[in-house]
TIVOBA-835738 format. One line per 10 residues: their letters; for each residue x, y, z of N, C-alpha, C. Coordinates in Angstrom, 3 decimals. Atoms other than C-alpha are relative to their C-alpha. Layout:
REM TIVOBA-835738
a> X:Y:Z:X:Y:Z:X:Y:Z | ...
//
This chain:
REM TIVOBA-835738
mraaqittld> 1.221:-0.152:0.784:-99.155:36.007:-27.242:-0.706:1.292:0.419 | 0.812:-1.165:-0.343:-101.594:38.946:-27.356:-1.268:-0.451:0.711 | 1.233:0.298:-0.717:-104.553:39.030:-25.004:-0.607:1.297:0.512 | 0.686:-1.096:-0.688:-107.157:41.474:-23.762:0.123:-0.245:1.491 | -0.204:0.178:-1.439:-106.522:42.092:-20.074:-0.773:1.034:0.803 | 0.596:-0.864:-1.015:-108.440:43.511:-17.144:1.027:0.127:1.124 | -1.022:-0.216:-1.027:-105.880:45.058:-14.803:-0.530:0.793:1.183 | 0.676:-0.736:-1.073:-108.156:47.363:-12.779:-1.505:-0.147:-0.198 | 1.448:0.205:0.068:-111.862:47.143:-11.981:-0.720:1.335:-0.198 | 0.533:-1.323:0.301:-112.741:50.458:-13.577:-0.908:0.007:-1.220
gpdavrvaev> 0.922:0.067:1.117:-115.089:49.239:-16.289:0.673:-0.338:-1.313 | -0.547:0.417:1.297:-114.659:48.356:-19.976:1.114:0.890:-0.532 | -1.021:-0.908:0.537:-112.575:51.452:-20.753:1.396:-0.321:0.509 | -1.309:0.344:-0.564:-109.780:50.026:-18.597:0.599:-1.259:-0.629 | -0.524:1.213:0.649:-109.388:46.887:-20.759:1.112:0.384:-0.968 | -1.151:-0.252:0.852:-106.024:46.804:-22.522:0.447:-1.296:-0.691 | -0.613:1.137:0.682:-104.336:44.520:-25.059:1.472:-0.044:0.374 | -1.379:0.125:-0.495:-101.032:43.182:-23.733:0.644:-1.286:-0.520 | -0.748:1.232:0.283:-98.316:40.618:-24.475:0.106:-0.789:1.295 | -0.030:0.856:-1.196:-98.633:37.727:-22.000:0.547:-1.371:-0.379
eepnadsgdv> -0.488:1.359:0.241:-97.279:34.211:-21.608:-1.124:-0.903:-0.495 | 0.985:0.998:0.419:-99.041:31.375:-23.403:-0.364:-0.889:1.196 | 0.420:0.822:-1.141:-101.024:29.097:-21.063:0.809:-1.276:0.111 | -0.625:1.298:-0.232:-99.409:26.066:-19.489:-1.064:-1.083:-0.144 | 1.004:1.030:0.262:-101.326:23.104:-20.900:0.285:-1.257:0.817 | -0.111:1.307:-0.648:-101.961:20.010:-18.792:0.017:-1.091:-1.057 | -0.115:1.100:0.962:-101.452:16.612:-20.419:-1.327:-0.330:-0.665 | 1.303:0.316:0.571:-105.197:16.268:-20.984:-0.645:1.152:-0.746 | 0.597:-1.182:0.621:-105.735:19.723:-22.495:0.127:-0.011:-1.519 | -0.073:-0.306:1.428:-106.479:20.656:-26.078:0.495:1.437:-0.121
vidvhaagva> -0.557:-1.338:0.200:-104.337:23.629:-27.152:-0.529:0.540:-1.322 | 0.708:-0.557:1.148:-106.132:25.932:-29.582:0.576:1.359:-0.366 | -0.342:-1.319:0.523:-104.908:28.798:-31.757:-1.314:0.721:-0.292 | 1.306:-0.656:0.027:-107.788:31.234:-31.333:-0.088:0.975:-1.182 | 0.267:-0.923:1.100:-109.203:32.996:-34.400:-1.029:1.054:0.386 | 1.044:-0.948:-0.419:-112.220:34.638:-32.734:-0.466:-0.368:1.401 | 0.475:0.213:-1.375:-113.609:35.068:-29.228:-1.313:0.746:0.208 | 1.282:-0.626:-0.280:-117.141:35.804:-28.062:0.081:0.989:1.149 | 0.132:-0.990:-1.072:-118.066:38.778:-25.879:-1.412:-0.124:0.560 | 1.304:0.194:-0.627:-120.927:38.456:-23.367:-0.168:0.960:1.177
fpdalltrgl> 0.300:-0.950:-1.076:-122.623:40.489:-20.646:0.840:-0.240:1.265 | -0.860:0.189:-1.172:-120.656:38.800:-17.818:1.379:0.632:-0.141 | -1.300:-0.663:0.185:-117.481:40.224:-19.375:-0.055:1.443:0.478 | 0.153:-1.384:-0.466:-118.805:43.725:-18.714:-0.053:0.055:1.520 | 0.060:0.037:-1.467:-119.641:42.810:-15.117:1.381:-0.274:0.594 | -1.338:0.330:-0.491:-116.147:41.338:-14.666:0.918:1.225:0.013 | -0.876:-1.181:0.039:-114.545:44.655:-15.646:-0.224:0.923:1.186 | 0.294:-0.834:-1.170:-116.176:46.223:-12.573:-0.014:-0.820:1.298 | 0.006:0.846:-1.196:-115.838:43.293:-10.162:-1.391:-0.288:0.513 | 1.396:0.162:-0.410:-119.623:42.875:-10.134:-0.536:-1.408:-0.259
yqykpelpfs> 0.459:1.363:0.255:-119.797:39.229:-11.231:0.311:-0.866:1.212 | -0.222:0.855:-1.178:-120.048:36.414:-8.667:1.361:-0.687:-0.025 | -1.349:0.546:0.161:-116.815:34.964:-10.064:0.966:1.173:-0.057 | -0.913:-1.141:-0.099:-113.922:37.270:-9.151:1.451:-0.485:-0.128 | -1.372:0.469:0.191:-110.603:36.171:-10.688:1.019:1.025:0.491 | -1.087:-0.867:-0.469:-107.319:37.570:-9.449:0.520:0.844:-1.156 | -0.549:-0.902:1.017:-106.042:40.603:-11.361:1.487:-0.271:-0.215 | 0.740:-0.261:1.234:-104.791:40.798:-14.040:-0.506:-1.309:-0.603 | 0.505:1.197:0.663:-106.831:38.370:-16.143:-0.633:0.398:-1.327 | 0.647:-0.218:1.286:-108.303:37.995:-19.621:-1.451:-0.457:0.086
pgaeiagvvr> 1.397:0.438:0.040:-112.095:37.931:-20.009:-0.234:-0.923:-1.197 | 0.348:0.813:1.163:-113.913:35.760:-22.535:-0.347:-1.430:0.364 | 0.485:1.333:-0.376:-115.973:32.586:-22.125:-0.008:-0.987:-1.153 | 0.168:0.904:1.147:-115.976:31.163:-25.663:0.952:0.402:-1.118 | -0.960:-0.254:1.069:-113.596:30.812:-28.583:-0.299:-0.888:-1.208 | -0.005:0.829:1.201:-113.312:29.489:-32.119:1.400:0.047:-0.580 | -1.352:0.021:0.529:-110.054:28.366:-33.672:0.391:-1.350:-0.551 | -0.553:1.226:0.581:-107.802:25.560:-34.846:0.848:-0.707:1.056 | -0.742:0.778:-0.987:-106.382:22.768:-32.684:1.481:-0.032:-0.369 | -1.451:0.116:0.170:-102.619:23.025:-32.266:0.465:-1.382:0.443
sapagahvga> -0.351:1.338:-0.490:-102.323:19.847:-30.214:-1.133:-0.515:0.870 | 1.050:0.634:-0.803:-104.607:17.368:-28.464:0.548:-1.300:0.573 | -0.472:1.252:-0.599:-104.082:14.403:-26.126:-0.441:-1.206:-0.821 | 0.352:1.238:0.693:-104.140:10.892:-27.523:-1.397:-0.453:0.418 | 1.343:0.487:-0.295:-107.670:9.543:-27.794:-1.065:1.062:0.074 | 0.998:-1.079:-0.044:-109.339:12.964:-27.815:-0.869:-0.050:-1.253 | 0.938:0.013:1.127:-112.336:13.471:-30.121:0.341:1.046:-1.053 | -0.498:-0.964:0.978:-110.463:16.295:-31.900:1.507:-0.170:-0.093 | -1.435:0.119:0.189:-106.949:16.464:-33.311:0.590:1.229:-0.646 | -0.697:-1.153:0.562:-104.334:18.893:-34.631:-0.564:0.337:-1.380
gdrvlgltml> 0.530:-0.468:1.273:-105.682:20.986:-37.508:-1.507:0.093:-0.068 | 1.460:-0.046:0.019:-109.352:20.573:-36.615:-0.521:1.403:0.332 | 0.720:-1.233:-0.336:-111.653:23.606:-36.625:-0.927:-0.306:1.174 | 0.745:0.320:-1.218:-113.252:23.794:-33.181:-0.560:1.263:0.658 | 0.469:-0.984:-0.963:-115.234:25.808:-30.677:0.439:-0.451:1.379 | -0.381:0.376:-1.354:-114.315:25.930:-27.007:-0.594:0.931:1.031 | 0.552:-0.761:-1.119:-115.696:27.077:-23.685:1.031:0.105:1.115 | -0.782:-0.178:-1.229:-113.509:28.586:-20.987:-0.941:0.041:1.194 | 1.104:-0.137:-0.955:-116.837:29.050:-19.126:-0.038:1.355:0.688 | 0.044:-1.240:-0.767:-115.743:32.202:-17.288:0.997:1.051:-0.459
sggmaevval> -0.995:-0.997:0.390:-112.528:33.869:-18.437:1.126:-0.673:-0.768 | -1.176:0.497:0.693:-109.398:33.535:-20.560:-0.141:-0.145:-1.494 | 0.219:0.252:1.412:-110.943:33.398:-24.017:0.546:1.059:-0.936 | -0.449:-1.076:0.886:-109.794:36.761:-25.366:1.518:0.025:-0.071 | -1.448:0.182:0.088:-106.275:35.516:-26.068:0.313:-0.836:-1.237 | -0.350:0.672:1.252:-104.404:34.127:-29.069:0.167:-1.500:0.144 | -0.126:1.442:-0.240:-103.867:30.719:-27.481:-0.758:-0.349:1.272 | 0.775:0.460:-1.146:-106.160:28.820:-25.109:0.208:-1.501:0.151 | -0.074:1.437:-0.296:-105.791:25.412:-23.428:-1.239:-0.389:0.790 | 1.268:0.397:-0.606:-109.026:23.612:-22.533:-0.086:-1.511:0.180
paervfplpd> 0.291:1.438:-0.103:-110.120:20.213:-21.218:-0.788:-0.457:-1.228 | 0.617:0.490:1.230:-111.298:18.050:-24.117:-1.523:0.043:0.049 | 1.463:0.012:-0.078:-114.880:17.900:-22.803:-0.624:1.370:-0.250 | 0.527:-1.331:0.288:-115.209:21.670:-23.381:0.423:0.493:-1.386 | -0.384:-0.304:1.385:-114.062:21.517:-27.025:-0.958:-0.741:-0.932 | 1.043:0.542:0.863:-116.528:20.932:-29.876:0.358:0.215:-1.464 | -0.297:-0.169:1.434:-116.085:20.313:-33.631:-0.864:1.103:-0.607 | 0.705:-1.089:0.662:-117.047:23.371:-35.705:-0.352:-0.422:-1.425 | 0.366:0.367:1.369:-119.053:22.570:-38.863:0.711:0.873:-1.028 | -0.726:-0.730:1.028:-117.225:23.577:-42.041:-0.796:1.165:-0.557
svsfeagagi> 0.852:-1.041:0.565:-120.199:25.707:-43.071:-0.082:1.249:0.870 | 0.099:-1.112:-0.946:-119.790:28.019:-40.047:1.367:0.676:0.137 | -1.264:-0.732:-0.110:-117.094:30.734:-39.994:0.471:0.063:1.447 | -0.520:-0.171:-1.361:-114.820:31.312:-37.011:-0.736:1.121:0.730 | 0.673:-1.124:-0.645:-116.505:34.667:-36.351:-1.397:-0.392:0.464 | 1.328:0.467:-0.402:-119.979:33.126:-36.345:0.112:-1.051:1.095 | -0.172:1.066:-0.992:-118.709:30.136:-34.379:0.283:0.530:1.386 | -0.314:-0.575:-1.312:-117.339:32.317:-31.607:-1.230:0.590:0.664 | 1.235:-0.527:-0.565:-120.872:33.622:-31.146:-1.041:-1.051:0.297 | 0.993:1.068:-0.143:-122.544:30.240:-30.767:-0.126:-0.531:1.420
lfndltvqfa> 0.103:0.879:-1.172:-121.677:28.381:-27.594:-0.663:0.647:1.207 | 0.466:-0.559:-1.266:-122.294:30.720:-24.679:-1.498:0.293:-0.048 | 1.413:-0.357:0.097:-125.645:31.994:-25.902:-0.876:-1.170:-0.414 | 0.854:1.076:0.495:-126.965:29.014:-27.846:-0.162:-1.127:1.017 | 0.129:1.054:-1.014:-126.186:26.494:-25.108:-0.850:0.481:1.170 | 0.854:-0.569:-1.047:-127.760:28.825:-22.541:-1.470:-0.077:-0.407 | 1.384:-0.033:0.473:-130.901:29.207:-24.645:-0.549:-1.406:-0.195 | 0.475:1.378:0.166:-131.111:25.521:-25.555:-0.341:-0.617:1.345 | 0.270:0.478:-1.358:-130.882:24.673:-21.851:-1.290:0.603:0.537 | 1.193:-0.674:-0.518:-133.532:27.263:-20.982:-1.267:-0.521:-0.665
lrtrgrlaqg> 1.210:0.399:0.714:-136.010:26.288:-23.682:-0.292:-1.483:0.131 | 0.209:1.450:0.063:-135.488:22.540:-23.771:-0.040:-0.639:1.387 | -0.112:0.709:-1.276:-134.365:21.404:-20.319:-0.882:0.618:1.070 | 0.760:-0.657:-1.057:-135.973:23.990:-18.068:-1.401:0.407:-0.446 | 1.279:-0.530:0.458:-138.790:25.406:-20.205:-0.950:-1.031:-0.587 | 0.820:1.081:0.545:-140.057:22.103:-21.646:-0.748:0.445:-1.261 | 0.601:-0.486:1.236:-140.707:23.741:-25.020:-0.592:-1.162:-0.783 | 0.692:1.034:0.763:-143.258:21.678:-26.944:-0.253:0.474:-1.428 | 0.256:-0.308:1.399:-143.936:21.502:-30.668:-1.216:0.920:-0.140 | 1.112:-0.874:0.305:-146.094:24.368:-31.884:-0.256:1.116:0.984
etvlvhgaag> 0.238:-1.030:-1.008:-145.755:26.661:-28.859:0.508:1.366:-0.463 | -0.397:-1.373:0.281:-145.309:30.441:-28.875:0.952:0.481:1.090 | -1.036:-0.461:-0.920:-142.222:32.011:-27.281:0.144:1.515:-0.110 | -0.251:-1.444:-0.094:-141.908:35.646:-26.148:1.429:0.207:0.473 | -1.418:-0.193:-0.289:-138.311:36.912:-26.075:0.264:1.456:0.361 | -0.418:-1.346:-0.402:-137.198:39.975:-24.083:1.463:0.220:-0.396 | -1.372:-0.302:0.405:-133.982:41.783:-24.974:0.321:-0.636:-1.333 | -0.073:0.836:1.200:-134.557:40.336:-28.422:1.060:0.437:-0.999 | -1.064:-0.437:0.903:-131.865:42.400:-30.165:1.386:-0.279:0.564 | -1.288:0.313:-0.608:-129.113:41.247:-27.791:0.476:-1.401:-0.356
gigtsalrla> -0.578:1.299:0.305:-126.952:38.140:-27.848:-0.906:-1.162:0.370 | 0.917:1.056:-0.427:-129.267:35.902:-25.811:-1.303:0.085:-0.790 | 1.257:-0.178:0.710:-132.325:37.375:-27.525:0.049:-0.509:-1.428 | -0.099:0.461:1.386:-131.158:36.801:-31.095:0.241:-1.500:-0.059 | -0.180:1.449:-0.078:-130.019:33.315:-30.098:-1.342:-0.699:0.179 | 1.315:0.599:-0.227:-133.517:32.552:-28.797:-0.863:0.059:-1.253 | 0.790:-0.117:1.223:-135.092:33.828:-32.020:0.459:-0.985:-1.065 | -0.517:0.992:0.941:-132.825:31.544:-34.070:-0.348:-1.425:0.439 | 0.107:1.371:-0.510:-133.135:28.502:-31.819:-1.432:-0.487:0.191 | 1.351:0.456:-0.350:-136.792:28.424:-30.792:-0.695:-0.708:-1.163
palgaartia> 0.643:0.730:1.097:-138.116:27.531:-34.271:0.669:-1.341:-0.295 | -0.716:1.252:0.261:-135.406:24.890:-34.736:-0.337:-1.066:1.034 | 0.352:0.935:-1.065:-136.514:23.327:-31.433:-1.506:-0.273:0.068 | 1.412:0.356:0.068:-140.194:23.262:-32.374:-0.999:1.110:0.174 | 0.953:-1.093:-0.188:-141.712:26.670:-31.625:-0.647:0.371:-1.331 | 0.708:-0.416:1.201:-144.348:27.785:-34.094:0.076:1.503:-0.221 | 0.038:-1.454:0.096:-144.057:31.490:-33.322:0.911:0.610:1.042 | -0.819:-0.753:-0.955:-141.624:33.919:-31.705:-0.420:1.458:-0.042 | 0.338:-1.416:-0.118:-142.566:37.373:-30.451:1.160:0.702:0.689 | -1.181:-0.702:-0.502:-139.605:39.708:-29.968:-0.410:1.301:0.670
vvsteekaet> 0.217:-1.264:-0.702:-139.655:42.555:-27.423:1.303:0.793:-0.047 | -1.192:-0.843:0.145:-137.230:45.405:-28.160:-0.312:1.401:0.514 | 0.180:-1.335:-0.575:-136.671:48.915:-26.836:-0.113:1.102:-1.042 | 0.028:-1.034:1.042:-136.319:50.800:-30.153:-0.343:-0.619:-1.347 | 0.296:0.457:1.359:-137.395:50.583:-33.795:1.263:-0.511:-0.693 | -1.253:0.451:0.597:-133.734:50.230:-34.783:0.310:-1.437:0.412 | -0.241:1.367:-0.468:-133.406:47.120:-32.616:-1.031:-0.981:-0.549 | 1.009:0.861:0.611:-136.607:45.785:-34.153:0.532:-0.632:-1.279 | -0.574:0.549:1.228:-134.710:45.354:-37.425:0.950:-1.150:0.303 | -0.892:1.093:-0.406:-132.098:43.232:-35.636:-0.798:-1.243:0.355
araagasdvv> 0.838:1.137:-0.385:-134.832:41.031:-34.177:-0.632:-0.661:-1.217 | 0.584:0.580:1.220:-136.509:40.591:-37.561:1.053:-0.788:-0.786 | -1.072:0.694:0.717:-133.170:39.656:-39.129:0.353:-1.329:0.659 | -0.283:1.248:-0.725:-132.750:36.994:-36.434:-1.136:-1.005:-0.124 | 1.063:0.961:0.269:-136.063:35.428:-37.458:-1.281:0.171:0.774 | 1.210:-0.192:-0.790:-138.742:36.903:-35.187:-1.248:-0.048:-0.876 | 1.283:0.006:0.704:-142.306:36.167:-36.279:-0.689:1.347:0.123 | 0.601:-1.300:-0.284:-143.533:39.399:-34.682:0.955:0.775:0.897 | -0.837:-0.862:-0.834:-141.793:42.366:-33.045:-0.878:1.071:0.633 | 0.741:-1.040:-0.712:-143.247:44.678:-30.375:0.978:0.814:0.838
ladgfrdavk> -0.833:-0.848:-0.847:-141.819:47.574:-28.402:-0.249:-0.313:1.475 | 0.107:0.316:-1.426:-141.135:47.106:-24.684:-1.081:0.833:0.677 | 1.028:-0.867:-0.566:-143.362:50.065:-23.839:-1.369:-0.454:-0.506 | 1.321:0.482:0.383:-146.848:48.540:-23.850:-0.007:-1.393:-0.595 | -0.080:1.313:0.638:-145.729:45.054:-24.849:-1.135:-0.937:0.429 | 1.049:0.910:-0.470:-148.380:43.350:-22.708:-1.256:0.099:-0.864 | 1.192:-0.175:0.826:-151.266:44.850:-24.685:0.236:-0.496:-1.424 | -0.319:0.456:1.358:-149.505:44.139:-27.975:-0.027:-1.520:-0.086 | -0.015:1.466:-0.016:-148.973:40.486:-27.022:-1.428:-0.545:0.109 | 1.396:0.436:-0.134:-152.604:40.155:-25.960:-0.705:0.055:-1.349
eltggrgvdl> 0.639:-0.136:1.312:-153.716:41.424:-29.360:0.531:-1.028:-0.994 | -0.600:0.939:0.945:-151.254:39.257:-31.295:-0.469:-1.432:0.234 | 0.371:1.386:-0.321:-152.385:36.093:-29.484:-1.507:-0.163:0.189 | 1.440:0.097:-0.149:-156.104:36.832:-29.517:-0.443:-0.158:1.440 | 0.327:0.071:-1.421:-156.091:37.173:-25.724:0.485:-1.244:0.701 | -0.440:1.259:-0.621:-154.632:33.700:-25.145:1.262:0.153:0.825 | -1.311:-0.100:-0.628:-151.091:34.713:-24.184:0.996:-0.953:-0.619 | -1.090:0.814:0.555:-147.793:32.955:-24.850:0.308:-1.176:0.921 | -0.326:1.189:-0.780:-146.540:29.566:-23.717:1.273:0.174:0.816 | -1.285:-0.197:-0.657:-143.014:30.660:-22.800:0.434:1.456:-0.127
vldpvggdrf> -0.696:-1.283:0.043:-141.343:33.934:-21.894:1.449:-0.265:0.372 | -1.420:0.099:-0.315:-137.540:33.989:-22.064:0.492:1.400:0.329 | -0.312:-1.346:-0.492:-136.275:36.928:-20.001:1.426:0.103:0.520 | -1.347:-0.283:-0.498:-132.594:37.899:-19.779:0.134:1.413:0.557 | -0.044:-1.420:-0.349:-133.526:41.478:-18.795:-0.392:0.256:1.448 | 0.491:-0.275:-1.350:-135.537:41.417:-15.535:-0.590:1.396:0.074 | 0.487:-1.361:-0.156:-136.507:44.801:-14.136:-1.513:0.088:0.077 | 1.404:-0.296:-0.261:-139.956:46.353:-14.192:-0.975:-0.645:-0.973 | 0.920:0.651:0.941:-141.369:44.329:-17.106:-0.431:-1.387:0.465 | 0.206:1.379:-0.454:-141.486:41.134:-15.041:-1.479:-0.315:0.242
tdslrslavg> 1.410:0.262:-0.310:-145.086:41.435:-13.801:-0.831:-0.090:-1.270 | 0.734:0.074:1.256:-146.418:42.160:-17.287:0.371:-1.247:-0.796 | -0.358:1.272:0.629:-144.480:39.124:-18.517:-0.859:-1.129:0.556 | 0.876:1.012:-0.606:-146.381:36.968:-16.037:-1.416:0.118:-0.535 | 1.360:-0.223:0.489:-149.637:38.523:-17.200:-0.148:-0.347:-1.482 | 0.033:0.334:1.419:-148.695:37.706:-20.800:0.002:-1.502:-0.248 | -0.039:1.452:0.153:-148.542:33.953:-20.136:-1.397:-0.583:-0.198 | 1.219:0.796:0.104:-151.258:31.568:-21.282:-0.113:-0.888:1.234 | 0.171:0.964:-1.095:-152.683:29.130:-18.751:1.032:-1.120:-0.176 | -1.037:1.021:0.069:-149.890:26.701:-17.923:1.315:0.489:-0.587
grllvvgftg> -1.205:-0.550:0.596:-147.250:29.057:-19.314:1.176:0.035:0.967 | -1.229:0.008:-0.787:-143.646:29.300:-18.115:0.832:1.242:-0.304 | -0.884:-1.153:0.140:-141.454:32.361:-17.505:1.400:-0.434:0.407 | -1.376:0.450:-0.225:-137.744:31.583:-17.809:0.876:1.181:0.399 | -0.885:-1.052:-0.503:-135.433:33.771:-15.711:1.427:-0.365:-0.399 | -1.325:0.293:0.539:-132.118:33.897:-17.591:1.051:0.982:0.504 | -0.975:-0.982:-0.467:-130.501:37.100:-16.316:-0.674:1.321:0.318 | 0.516:-1.288:-0.458:-130.848:40.711:-15.247:0.794:1.142:-0.618 | -0.762:-1.072:0.641:-129.238:42.960:-17.851:-0.624:1.366:0.258 | 0.635:-1.261:-0.340:-131.786:45.610:-16.865:0.447:0.550:1.336
geiptvkvnr> -0.577:-0.456:-1.263:-130.019:45.806:-13.495:-0.817:-0.387:1.215 | 0.861:0.248:-1.160:-133.005:45.298:-11.189:-0.447:-1.449:0.043 | 0.476:1.373:-0.182:-133.818:41.836:-9.798:-1.442:0.069:0.493 | 1.410:-0.142:-0.370:-137.635:41.587:-9.749:-0.434:-1.024:1.041 | 0.626:0.951:-0.917:-139.843:39.875:-7.178:-1.356:-0.400:-0.576 | 1.259:0.505:0.522:-142.984:37.868:-7.776:-0.980:-0.255:1.146 | 1.060:0.351:-0.931:-146.285:37.671:-5.892:-0.535:-1.365:-0.412 | 0.260:1.373:0.425:-146.883:33.948:-5.870:-1.472:-0.297:-0.228 | 1.416:0.235:0.313:-150.669:34.297:-5.965:-0.243:0.057:-1.505 | 0.134:-0.054:1.461:-150.211:35.161:-9.661:0.282:-1.364:-0.623
lllnnvdvig> -0.319:1.333:0.511:-148.695:31.711:-10.190:-1.183:-0.933:0.208 | 1.117:0.866:-0.365:-151.621:30.052:-8.473:-1.220:0.248:-0.894 | 1.238:-0.330:0.700:-154.383:31.897:-10.318:-0.038:-0.546:-1.419 | -0.016:0.442:1.398:-153.275:30.954:-13.835:0.847:-1.250:-0.228 | -0.794:1.224:0.132:-151.231:27.832:-13.094:1.221:0.223:-0.902 | -1.202:-0.305:0.764:-148.056:29.411:-14.439:1.236:-0.224:0.876 | -1.267:0.275:-0.684:-144.412:28.791:-13.539:0.984:1.131:-0.232 | -1.212:-0.804:0.159:-141.416:31.027:-12.913:1.174:-0.944:0.224 | -1.041:1.033:-0.004:-138.338:28.925:-13.682:1.369:0.646:-0.153 | -1.383:-0.443:0.138:-134.684:29.741:-13.059:0.720:-0.840:-1.036
agwgawtfsh> -0.756:0.697:1.038:-132.406:28.864:-15.973:1.458:0.406:0.088 | -1.417:-0.280:-0.204:-128.824:28.989:-14.704:0.849:-1.078:-0.653 | -0.689:1.020:0.798:-126.982:27.098:-17.432:1.369:-0.378:0.571 | -1.343:0.303:-0.489:-123.469:27.405:-15.978:-0.018:-0.911:1.208 | 0.091:0.830:-1.201:-124.400:25.984:-12.584:-0.466:-1.409:-0.338 | 0.515:1.325:0.393:-126.295:23.146:-14.271:1.110:-0.857:-0.609 | -1.059:0.781:0.650:-123.300:22.117:-16.386:1.009:-0.524:1.005 | -0.974:0.447:-0.992:-121.042:21.915:-13.334:-0.537:-1.170:0.821 | 0.573:1.088:-0.797:-123.467:19.556:-11.580:-0.518:-1.158:-0.845 | 0.472:1.061:0.896:-124.339:17.445:-14.653:1.105:-0.338:-1.003
pgylqeqwae> -1.098:0.372:0.896:-121.186:15.891:-16.166:-0.529:-0.573:-1.318 | 0.388:0.490:1.317:-121.474:15.236:-19.881:-1.119:0.789:-0.653 | 1.146:-0.722:0.543:-124.351:17.696:-20.351:0.390:0.862:-1.191 | -0.425:-0.849:1.114:-122.361:20.041:-22.610:0.069:-0.788:-1.303 | -0.107:0.822:1.202:-121.623:17.233:-25.060:-1.378:-0.449:-0.480 | 1.372:0.337:0.387:-125.296:16.197:-24.988:-0.634:1.166:-0.756 | 0.558:-1.169:0.681:-126.263:19.736:-25.925:0.564:0.137:-1.411 | -0.616:-0.175:1.316:-123.759:19.904:-28.772:-0.436:-1.104:-0.966 | 0.480:1.086:0.859:-124.970:16.548:-30.093:-1.330:0.367:-0.653 | 1.240:-0.462:0.614:-128.343:18.218:-30.704:0.240:1.194:-0.918
lqpllasgal> -0.163:-1.230:0.763:-127.089:21.582:-31.971:0.876:-0.164:-1.238 | -0.937:0.088:1.130:-124.224:20.515:-34.269:-0.685:-0.408:-1.302 | 0.635:0.349:1.280:-126.358:18.693:-36.874:-0.985:1.062:-0.485 | 0.898:-1.075:0.410:-128.879:21.562:-36.856:0.783:1.118:-0.684 | -0.851:-1.019:0.614:-126.066:24.018:-37.622:0.557:-0.479:-1.334 | -0.617:0.539:1.213:-124.424:21.755:-40.193:-0.997:-0.065:-1.151 | 1.023:0.129:1.043:-127.708:21.266:-42.082:-0.603:1.330:-0.411 | 0.614:-1.292:0.258:-128.707:24.920:-41.935:-1.371:0.165:0.627 | 1.283:-0.119:-0.690:-131.876:24.148:-39.960:0.075:1.041:1.108 | -0.279:-1.065:-0.960:-130.346:26.397:-37.291:1.002:0.942:-0.653
paprpevypl> -0.947:-0.921:0.645:-128.813:29.462:-38.975:1.071:0.463:0.981 | -1.086:-0.518:-0.842:-125.454:30.612:-37.652:-0.271:1.456:0.330 | 0.176:-1.420:-0.329:-125.421:33.964:-35.837:0.774:0.894:-0.957 | -0.709:-1.005:0.800:-124.375:37.113:-37.670:0.494:1.080:0.956 | -0.436:-0.876:-1.093:-122.288:38.860:-35.041:0.532:1.340:-0.471 | -0.763:-1.234:0.193:-120.958:42.380:-34.753:1.451:-0.330:0.325 | -1.388:0.434:-0.130:-117.207:41.905:-35.202:0.919:1.198:0.253 | -1.012:-1.000:-0.339:-114.441:43.982:-33.580:1.375:-0.664:-0.047 | -1.359:0.543:-0.161:-110.654:43.510:-33.797:0.362:-0.041:1.482 | -0.429:0.121:-1.396:-108.904:42.498:-30.575:0.375:1.351:0.590
eqaaqaiasl> -0.424:-1.312:-0.495:-107.498:46.028:-30.295:-1.175:0.850:0.496 | 1.184:-0.733:-0.440:-111.067:47.268:-29.760:-0.817:-0.806:1.009 | 0.693:0.810:-1.013:-111.885:44.828:-26.968:-0.770:0.870:0.984 | 0.677:-0.881:-0.961:-112.757:47.716:-24.640:-1.334:0.483:-0.556 | 1.243:-0.478:0.613:-115.337:49.106:-27.074:-1.013:-1.128:-0.143 | 0.907:1.134:0.165:-116.770:45.640:-27.719:-0.695:-0.338:1.315 | 0.584:0.315:-1.316:-117.284:44.960:-24.006:-0.928:1.121:0.445 | 0.851:-1.141:-0.376:-118.667:48.467:-23.464:-1.354:-0.062:-0.689 | 1.275:0.065:0.722:-121.346:47.799:-26.097:-0.998:-0.919:0.694 | 0.896:0.848:-0.803:-122.743:45.072:-23.811:-0.489:0.758:1.224
enrsakgkvv> 0.369:-0.738:-1.202:-122.714:47.344:-20.766:-1.006:1.108:-0.315 | 0.900:-1.116:0.308:-124.410:50.298:-22.486:-1.175:-0.413:-0.879 | 1.121:0.604:0.728:-126.788:47.995:-24.386:-0.165:0.569:-1.408 | 0.040:-0.438:1.397:-125.861:49.383:-27.793:0.255:-1.146:-0.969 | -0.304:1.149:0.857:-124.881:45.933:-29.104:-1.262:-0.488:-0.703 | 1.104:0.580:0.773:-127.081:44.472:-31.819:0.383:-1.437:-0.327 | -0.358:1.395:0.184:-126.966:40.706:-31.639:1.260:-0.363:0.767 | -1.212:0.489:-0.655:-123.844:38.800:-30.651:1.192:0.873:-0.377 | -1.228:-0.762:0.224:-120.491:40.596:-30.306:1.189:-0.956:0.055 | -1.145:0.912:0.128:-117.240:38.881:-31.325:1.263:0.804:-0.270
ltlr> -1.315:-0.550:0.305:-113.537:39.755:-31.364:0.744:-0.919:-0.968 | -0.877:0.800:0.839:-111.181:38.614:-34.122:1.445:0.148:0.493 | -1.377:0.002:-0.508:-107.628:37.632:-33.106:1.029:-0.362:-1.071 | -0.933:0.383:1.077:-106.097:36.314:-36.355:-0.606:0.381:-1.348
//
């Protein structure tokens, strides 16, 4: 089968498409013919050996796939011919065939294409976990989203209203990215430069209930200052490179929270949680209450360029590879 492979840790440009052996499936695995695979920021880190998970070279990146079941164990909730999504969680998704445990395979609604489906799981489950489980999003609240033109950002703009938010404020770095945020459903869009003052004006000085931050860096303190009393800042990642620190007196003065939202670690310590998440998201997608993502699509042969777009932050929304 064909697969994107990382053979040296020299960055996205070193990713190559190669012929490799199909995976050896265990008796309990679901074997899937992959039509599309998602691309995420950890894939870029993996190409340089900068992620905490360091697989042995060579390996295929890719945490999420969409495709058709080739075979499934007896009693599984999916069967041969079913359209499905799947999570490898860390690597192996950018390949024509994937074998996964049944608990990491999810039925794909007929209304959602393979390309859109490959852009759902990694980001939407991360955001649903952040907003719902960690952030305690309540009906009618306002959510501020950093990196709003990226994969996590556009996911948050799609999901927050479906989960009860009344308003989403997108923070972007350029006017061009503002259009991506608006297309994803943002109520308001502001530029990162001076966002604190813009948010203050938009909320009449009250501030926002939740900040979802996959960027980190030097905007962290102004994010805290943008919270309403009792607000929560969700730490999702650090695509900006710098890991910020917090002076805890700021938390005390306004009764605000800084909350870590590490979805992957949570799923490993909470068996069955992934299926619980999909039980909430699947009917929202099937009904159209949660719109499917509109990803940037690359062919497998351009895997290097697709991964590079995450590293250089030129990606607009979710990035997906097509394999069939």
